[in-house]
MARMAR-93266 format. One record per atom (N, C-alpha, C): x, y, z; residue in one letter; atom name; chain. Coordinates in nm, 2 decimals, decimal comma. Layout:
BEGIN
PT   east  north     up resn name chain
PT      X      Y      Z    a   CA     A
...
//
This chain:
BEGIN
PT   east  north     up resn name chain
PT   3,52   5,54  -0,25    m    N     A
PT   3,58   5,42  -0,19    m   CA     A
PT   3,70   5,38  -0,28    m    C     A
PT   3,79   5,32  -0,21    v    N     A
PT   3,91   5,27  -0,27    v   CA     A
PT   3,92   5,12  -0,24    v    C     A
PT   3,96   5,04  -0,33    l    N     A
PT   3,98   4,89  -0,31    l   CA     A
PT   4,12   4,85  -0,30    l    C     A
PT   4,16   4,78  -0,19    k    N     A
PT   4,30   4,74  -0,17    k   CA     A
PT   4,30   4,59  -0,13    k    C     A
PT   4,39   4,51  -0,19    w    N     A
PT   4,41   4,37  -0,16    w   CA     A
PT   4,52   4,36  -0,06    w    C     A
PT   4,50   4,29   0,05    t    N     A
PT   4,61   4,26   0,15    t   CA     A
PT   4,70   4,16   0,09    t    C     A
PT   4,82   4,15   0,14    s    N     A
PT   4,92   4,05   0,09    s   CA     A
PT   4,87   3,91   0,11    s    C     A
PT   4,79   3,88   0,22    k    N     A
PT   4,73   3,75   0,25    k   CA     A
PT   4,63   3,71   0,14    k    C     A
PT   4,55   3,81   0,10    a    N     A
PT   4,45   3,78   0,00    a   CA     A
PT   4,51   3,76  -0,14    a    C     A
PT   4,62   3,83  -0,17    l    N     A
PT   4,69   3,81  -0,29    l   CA     A
PT   4,76   3,67  -0,29    l    C     A
PT   4,81   3,64  -0,18    s    N     A
PT   4,87   3,50  -0,16    s   CA     A
PT   4,77   3,39  -0,18    s    C     A
PT   4,65   3,41  -0,12    d    N     A
PT   4,54   3,31  -0,14    d   CA     A
PT   4,51   3,30  -0,29    d    C     A
PT   4,50   3,41  -0,36    l    N     A
PT   4,47   3,41  -0,50    l   CA     A
PT   4,57   3,34  -0,58    l    C     A
PT   4,70   3,36  -0,55    t    N     A
PT   4,81   3,30  -0,62    t   CA     A
PT   4,81   3,15  -0,59    t    C     A
PT   4,79   3,11  -0,47    r    N     A
PT   4,79   2,97  -0,43    r   CA     A
PT   4,67   2,90  -0,50    r    C     A
PT   4,56   2,96  -0,50    l    N     A
PT   4,44   2,90  -0,57    l   CA     A
PT   4,47   2,88  -0,72    l    C     A
PT   4,53   2,98  -0,79    y    N     A
PT   4,56   2,96  -0,93    y   CA     A
PT   4,66   2,85  -0,95    y    C     A
PT   4,77   2,85  -0,87    d    N     A
PT   4,87   2,75  -0,88    d   CA     A
PT   4,81   2,61  -0,86    d    C     A
PT   4,71   2,60  -0,77    f    N     A
PT   4,65   2,47  -0,74    f   CA     A
PT   4,57   2,42  -0,86    f    C     A
PT   4,49   2,51  -0,92    l    N     A
PT   4,40   2,47  -1,03    l   CA     A
PT   4,47   2,46  -1,16    l    C     A
PT   4,57   2,53  -1,19    l    N     A
PT   4,64   2,54  -1,32    l   CA     A
PT   4,68   2,40  -1,38    l    C     A
PT   4,75   2,32  -1,30    p    N     A
PT   4,79   2,19  -1,36    p   CA     A
PT   4,67   2,10  -1,39    p    C     A
PT   4,56   2,12  -1,32    v    N     A
PT   4,44   2,03  -1,33    v   CA     A
PT   4,35   2,08  -1,44    v    C     A
PT   4,33   2,21  -1,45    n    N     A
PT   4,23   2,26  -1,55    n   CA     A
PT   4,26   2,41  -1,57    n    C     A
PT   4,34   2,44  -1,67    k    N     A
PT   4,38   2,58  -1,69    k   CA     A
PT   4,27   2,67  -1,72    k    C     A
PT   4,17   2,64  -1,80    p    N     A
PT   4,05   2,73  -1,82    p   CA     A
PT   3,98   2,76  -1,69    p    C     A
PT   3,96   2,66  -1,61    a    N     A
PT   3,89   2,68  -1,48    a   CA     A
PT   3,98   2,77  -1,39    a    C     A
PT   4,11   2,76  -1,39    a    N     A
PT   4,20   2,84  -1,31    a   CA     A
PT   4,18   2,99  -1,35    a    C     A
PT   4,18   3,01  -1,48    i    N     A
PT   4,17   3,15  -1,54    i   CA     A
PT   4,03   3,20  -1,50    i    C     A
PT   3,93   3,13  -1,53    k    N     A
PT   3,79   3,17  -1,50    k   CA     A
PT   3,77   3,20  -1,35    k    C     A
PT   3,82   3,12  -1,27    t    N     A
PT   3,80   3,14  -1,12    t   CA     A
PT   3,87   3,26  -1,07    t    C     A
PT   4,00   3,27  -1,11    v    N     A
PT   4,07   3,39  -1,07    v   CA     A
PT   4,01   3,52  -1,12    v    C     A
PT   3,97   3,52  -1,25    r    N     A
PT   3,91   3,63  -1,31    r   CA     A
PT   3,78   3,67  -1,23    r    C     A
PT   3,70   3,58  -1,19    a    N     A
PT   3,58   3,60  -1,12    a   CA     A
PT   3,61   3,66  -0,98    a    C     A
PT   3,71   3,61  -0,92    l    N     A
PT   3,75   3,66  -0,78    l   CA     A
PT   3,81   3,80  -0,79    l    C     A
PT   3,88   3,83  -0,89    v    N     A
PT   3,95   3,96  -0,91    v   CA     A
PT   3,84   4,07  -0,94    v    C     A
PT   3,74   4,03  -1,02    t    N     A
PT   3,64   4,13  -1,06    t   CA     A
PT   3,53   4,15  -0,96    t    C     A
PT   3,50   4,05  -0,88    a    N     A
PT   3,39   4,05  -0,79    a   CA     A
PT   3,39   4,17  -0,69    a    C     A
PT   3,50   4,21  -0,64    p    N     A
PT   3,50   4,32  -0,54    p   CA     A
PT   3,47   4,46  -0,61    p    C     A
PT   3,47   4,47  -0,74    d    N     A
PT   3,43   4,59  -0,81    d   CA     A
PT   3,29   4,63  -0,76    d    C     A
PT   3,20   4,54  -0,74    t    N     A
PT   3,06   4,56  -0,70    t   CA     A
PT   3,06   4,63  -0,56    t    C     A
PT   3,16   4,60  -0,48    l    N     A
PT   3,17   4,66  -0,35    l   CA     A
PT   3,19   4,81  -0,35    l    C     A
PT   3,25   4,86  -0,46    l    N     A
PT   3,28   5,00  -0,47    l   CA     A
PT   3,16   5,09  -0,47    l    C     A
PT   3,05   5,04  -0,53    s    N     A
PT   2,92   5,11  -0,53    s   CA     A
PT   2,83   5,07  -0,42    s    C     A
PT   2,85   4,95  -0,36    n    N     A
PT   2,76   4,90  -0,25    n   CA     A
PT   2,85   4,82  -0,15    n    C     A
PT   2,93   4,89  -0,07    p    N     A
PT   3,03   4,82   0,01    p   CA     A
PT   2,97   4,74   0,12    p    C     A
PT   2,84   4,76   0,16    r    N     A
PT   2,78   4,69   0,27    r   CA     A
PT   2,69   4,58   0,22    r    C     A
PT   2,71   4,53   0,10    i    N     A
PT   2,63   4,43   0,04    i   CA     A
PT   2,65   4,29   0,11    i    C     A
PT   2,77   4,27   0,16    g    N     A
PT   2,81   4,15   0,22    g   CA     A
PT   2,76   4,13   0,36    g    C     A
PT   2,75   4,01   0,40    e    N     A
PT   2,71   3,98   0,54    e   CA     A
PT   2,81   4,02   0,64    e    C     A
PT   2,77   4,10   0,74    q    N     A
PT   2,86   4,14   0,84    q   CA     A
PT   2,90   4,03   0,94    q    C     A
PT   3,02   4,02   0,97    l    N     A
PT   3,07   3,92   1,07    l   CA     A
PT   3,10   3,99   1,20    l    C     A
PT   3,00   3,98   1,29    f    N     A
PT   3,01   4,06   1,41    f   CA     A
PT   3,12   4,01   1,51    f    C     A
PT   3,17   3,89   1,49    q    N     A
PT   3,28   3,84   1,58    q   CA     A
PT   3,40   3,92   1,56    q    C     A
PT   3,41   4,00   1,46    f    N     A
PT   3,53   4,08   1,44    f   CA     A
PT   3,51   4,23   1,48    f    C     A
PT   3,40   4,26   1,54    a    N     A
PT   3,37   4,39   1,59    a   CA     A
PT   3,48   4,43   1,69    a    C     A
PT   3,52   4,56   1,69    p    N     A
PT   3,46   4,67   1,63    p   CA     A
PT   3,50   4,69   1,48    p    C     A
PT   3,59   4,61   1,43    s    N     A
PT   3,62   4,62   1,28    s   CA     A
PT   3,49   4,58   1,20    s    C     A
PT   3,47   4,65   1,09    e    N     A
PT   3,36   4,61   1,01    e   CA     A
PT   3,40   4,51   0,90    e    C     A
PT   3,41   4,39   0,94    v    N     A
PT   3,44   4,28   0,85    v   CA     A
PT   3,32   4,21   0,79    v    C     A
PT   3,32   4,19   0,66    r    N     A
PT   3,20   4,13   0,59    r   CA     A
PT   3,25   4,03   0,50    r    C     A
PT   3,15   3,95   0,45    r    N     A
PT   3,19   3,85   0,35    r   CA     A
PT   3,09   3,84   0,24    r    C     A
PT   3,14   3,81   0,12    i    N     A
PT   3,06   3,78   0,00    i   CA     A
PT   3,10   3,64  -0,05    i    C     A
PT   3,00   3,58  -0,12    l    N     A
PT   3,03   3,45  -0,19    l   CA     A
PT   3,05   3,48  -0,33    l    C     A
PT   3,16   3,42  -0,39    v    N     A
PT   3,19   3,44  -0,53    v   CA     A
PT   3,20   3,29  -0,58    v    C     A
PT   3,09   3,24  -0,64    g    N     A
PT   3,09   3,10  -0,68    g   CA     A
PT   3,10   3,02  -0,56    g    C     A
PT   3,20   2,93  -0,55    q    N     A
PT   3,22   2,84  -0,44    q   CA     A
PT   3,33   2,90  -0,34    q    C     A
PT   3,35   3,03  -0,35    y    N     A
PT   3,46   3,09  -0,27    y   CA     A
PT   3,40   3,20  -0,18    y    C     A
PT   3,46   3,21  -0,06    e    N     A
PT   3,42   3,31   0,03    e   CA     A
PT   3,53   3,42   0,03    e    C     A
PT   3,49   3,54   0,02    m    N     A
PT   3,58   3,65   0,02    m   CA     A
PT   3,55   3,74   0,14    m    C     A
PT   3,64   3,76   0,23    r    N     A
PT   3,62   3,85   0,35    r   CA     A
PT   3,69   3,98   0,32    r    C     A
PT   3,62   4,08   0,36    y    N     A
PT   3,67   4,22   0,34    y   CA     A
PT   3,64   4,31   0,46    y    C     A
PT   3,72   4,41   0,48    e    N     A
PT   3,70   4,51   0,59    e   CA     A
PT   3,68   4,65   0,53    e    C     A
PT   3,58   4,72   0,58    i    N     A
PT   3,55   4,86   0,55    i   CA     A
PT   3,62   4,94   0,65    i    C     A
PT   3,71   5,03   0,62    a    N     A
PT   3,78   5,12   0,71    a   CA     A
PT   3,78   5,25   0,64    a    C     A
PT   3,71   5,35   0,70    d    N     A
PT   3,70   5,48   0,64    d   CA     A
PT   3,65   5,47   0,50    d    C     A
PT   3,73   5,52   0,40    d    N     A
PT   3,69   5,51   0,26    d   CA     A
PT   3,76   5,41   0,18    d    C     A
PT   3,81   5,30   0,26    t    N     A
PT   3,89   5,20   0,19    t   CA     A
PT   3,82   5,06   0,22    t    C     A
PT   3,82   4,98   0,12    i    N     A
PT   3,78   4,84   0,13    i   CA     A
PT   3,90   4,75   0,12    i    C     A
PT   3,93   4,68   0,22    y    N     A
PT   4,04   4,59   0,22    y   CA     A
PT   4,00   4,44   0,20    y    C     A
PT   4,04   4,38   0,09    i    N     A
PT   4,01   4,24   0,07    i   CA     A
PT   4,11   4,16   0,16    i    C     A
PT   4,06   4,09   0,25    l    N     A
PT   4,14   4,03   0,36    l   CA     A
PT   4,19   3,88   0,32    l    C     A
PT   4,09   3,80   0,29    r    N     A
PT   4,12   3,66   0,26    r   CA     A
PT   4,02   3,60   0,17    r    C     A
PT   4,05   3,49   0,11    l    N     A
PT   3,95   3,41   0,03    l   CA     A
PT   3,99   3,27   0,03    l    C     A
PT   3,88   3,18   0,03    w    N     A
PT   3,90   3,04   0,03    w   CA     A
PT   3,78   2,97  -0,02    w    C     A
PT   3,80   2,84  -0,06    h    N     A
PT   3,69   2,75  -0,10    h   CA     A
PT   3,60   2,73   0,01    h    C     A
PT   3,47   2,72  -0,01    t    N     A
PT   3,37   2,71   0,10    t   CA     A
PT   3,33   2,56   0,13    t    C     A
PT   3,38   2,47   0,06    r    N     A
PT   3,34   2,33   0,09    r   CA     A
PT   3,40   2,28   0,21    r    C     A
//
């Protein structure tokens, strides 16, 4: 399996960091680090996340990383990180 971030997911990550940075720099760093490293688990167990059947026939799933939801798609031997956002 190969892991790839979409431009929208990278934009979400940048936007989140830019939002948190002026308020709490350590929290911004910790949160982004957690979100960047979380998908590594998917490489060994790609179907660990809850499947979102409304996106069928695409295999879109989600995992929770702290208070953030990360959606990803499994296509052949690639995992695409699609989007992420705060769950509140």
